N, C-alpha and C positions, 0 to 999 in steps of 0.2 A: 438377145444379149441385154437389151435395155430392160426387158421384163425380169430377167434374172437379177439385174442390179436392183430393180424395184423391190423384189422380194428379199434381197440380201441386206438392203439398207437398214431395216429395223433391227436385224440381227447384229449388224455392225454397230448401230447406235447403242443397243443394249449391252453389247460386249464392251464398248468404250465406257459406258456408265459403270458397269461392274468393275472394270479395270481401275477407274478413278476411285471408286469406293474402296477397292482392295488396297490401292496405293495409300489412300488416306488413313485407313486402319493400320496399315503397315507403319506409316510415319508416326501415328499416335502410339503404337506399341513400342516402336524404337525409342520415342521420347520418354515413355514410361520406364522402359528398360534402362535408358540412360540415367534417368533420375534415381532409379533404384540402385544402379551401379555406383552412382556418386555417393549415395547414403551408405552403401556397403563399404565403399573405399574411404569413408570418413570425410567426404567432401559435402558439406551441408548445402542445402538449397537456400534461396533468398528468404523464403518463409521460415525455414529452420533457423537461419541466422537472426532474423528479427525476434523470433521466440526466445532464443538463447540470450540475446542481449537484454530484452525486456525482463526476462526471468532474473537475470543477474542483477540488473539495476534495482528491481523491486525487493528481492530477497535480502540483499545486503543491507539496505536501509531498514527493512522490516525487522531483521534480526537485531539490529542495533537498538531501534526504538523500543521493541518489545523487551529486550534485555534491560534497558534503562527502567522500564515500567516494572518488570519483575523484581529488580533489585530492591525497590522501595517497599513492596507489598508486605513482607513478613514482619517489618519492624516499625510500622507507623504507630500502631497501638502501644508497643513497648516504649517507643520514644516519648510519646505523650504521657503515658501513665507512670512508667518506672523512672525514666531519666529526668523528665520535667516535673514530675509529681503532680500532674493535673488530676482533678477529681473525675470520677466516672461520668458524672453529669456533663462536665465540660468536654471530655473526650467525645461523648455522644454528640454534643453540639457541633464540634469540629467535623465529625464524620457526616452529620446531616447537612452541614453547610456545603461540603463537597458534593454530596449527592444532589442537592437542590441546584447547585451551580451547573452540574452536568445536565440535569433534566431541563433546566430553563434554556440552556444554550443549544441543546441538541437539535431543535427544529430550525435553528438559524445557521448552523454550520454548513449545511448543504447549499444554502443560498449564497453564503459568503464564498464558498469554494467555487461555485459556478460563476459568480460575478468577478471575483478578484484573482482567481486562478488556484488550482489544486496544489501546485508546487509552492506557491506563495503561502498558502494556508499551512502546509506541512512545515515550512520554514518557521512560520509563526508559532506552530506547536512546539518546536524545539526551544524557542526562546521563552515561551510561557511556562514550559515545564522546567526549564533551567531556573527560572525565577521562583517557581514553586519549591524546588530543591533548596534554593537559598533561604527562602522564608521559613522552611521547616527546621532549619538549623538554628534559628533565633528564638529562644524561649520567652517570647513576649506575645501575649494573647492577640492583640490586634494584627500583628504580623502573621501569626499562625492562621488566623481567620482569613486574611488576605491570600495566604498561600493555598488554603483549601478552595477558595473561589477560583483561583487560577488553575489549580489542579483539576477541578471539575470541568472547566473549559477545555483544558488540554486533553482530558479523557474523551470528551465528545469529538474532538478533532481526530484523535488517534484512531478511533473505531469507525471513522467515516471517510475522512479526506484521503487517507492513504489508499484505501480500496477504490475510491472514486478515481484517483489518478491512474491506477492500474487499468481499470475498466475502460476509461477514456483513451488511454494510450494503446490498448489492445485494439480498440475500435478504429483508431487512426491508422494502425498498421494492417487493418483488415484481417486480423487473426480470427480463426474460427472459435466458437464457444468452447470446443473441447480443449483447445490450448489454454484458454483462460481458466477452465476448471483444473487443468494440470498445475498451473501456477498456484492457484488457491490451495490445492492439495499439498503441494510442496511447502507452502507457507505454514499450513497447519502442522506439518511434520517438524519444520524448523522451529516453530513456536514451542513445541513440546520439549525439544532439546535445549532451547534457550532458557525456558522456565526452570528446567532441572539444573542447568549450569549456573543460572543467576541465583538460585536458592543456596547452592553450595558456596558460591563466591561471597554472597552477602553474609552468610554465617561465618566464613573465614575472616572477613573484614571486621566484623564485630568482635571476634575473638582476638584478633591482632591489635586492634585499636582500643578495645574496651569501651567503645562508644557506639550508640545506636545511630549516630549521625553519619558514620562513614559510608554506609551503602548509598545514602542520598548524595554525598559528594561524588562517589563513583558514578552514580546515575547521571549527574550533571555533566561529567566528563564524556560519557557516552552520547548524551544528547548534543553536546558541542560537536562531536565527531559526526553524528548523523546530519547535523546542519551543514557541515562542510561537504559531505558526500552528496546530499540532495542538491546543493547549490552547484556542484561541479558535474554531476552526471544525469540529472533529471531534466526533461524538457517541460515546458509549461503547457497546460491545457485548461480550457474553460468550459462553461456550460453551453447550451444551445444558443442559436443566434438571437440577438435582441436582449441578452442579459448584460447590462452595462451597470457599472457602479452607480448607485444612487445616494441621495442624501439620507434616506431612511436606513441608517446603519443597522438597527435591530429588526428591520423588516416588520414593524408593527402593523403597517397597512395590509401586508400580505397575510399576516396571521389573523388579522381581524376579519 
């Protein structure tokens, strides 16, 4: 009897292990089926909720700020040349000033965003671009030059800080890279529709007001709206550990 039990014990042990594995697999399958059923029934998971929330937060702001930017594009040259009567040479100087401003501040924007916060820098973008819109409506050359400088800084922030905020927020939520790619893909699609709509809207504004400054006024209103939305719906995020605001505002030591 004891010898029979001796030979049976490995079988019983193996059977218990197989039963445990079978039950574990069954539990995992039931969990996966439960998750699938929730998705089929329109009940999103926690990860899905995070993705949906982040997508909504980013795309709303992205659509507004890109709309503000696209509104200005078609009529900058027309405003300088036709309405203000500036020479071709001076128009070229204004454009080059904007390009130089953007190029010089581009290496600094990432550092500022890491140290002072991406949300804070996006809020600063709204204010600097509003100031740019105000400057461009004043036909006085020094003010126009100042506006181009601020416009260049704003452009550098627009094409870096907003995406940095999204990537950092996605990392904080532990979202996979595929979800981040999905958001960027949707942003590209939204940008196409916004560009088309902004082009039509700016043309209508110029037709109705008979002034090339009206799209810039509308752009300023959109930027104010973006400032309010960012302030109320976005959370702050910073760079890596050890990045603290320093006295070297322009990061000349780091660039050197």
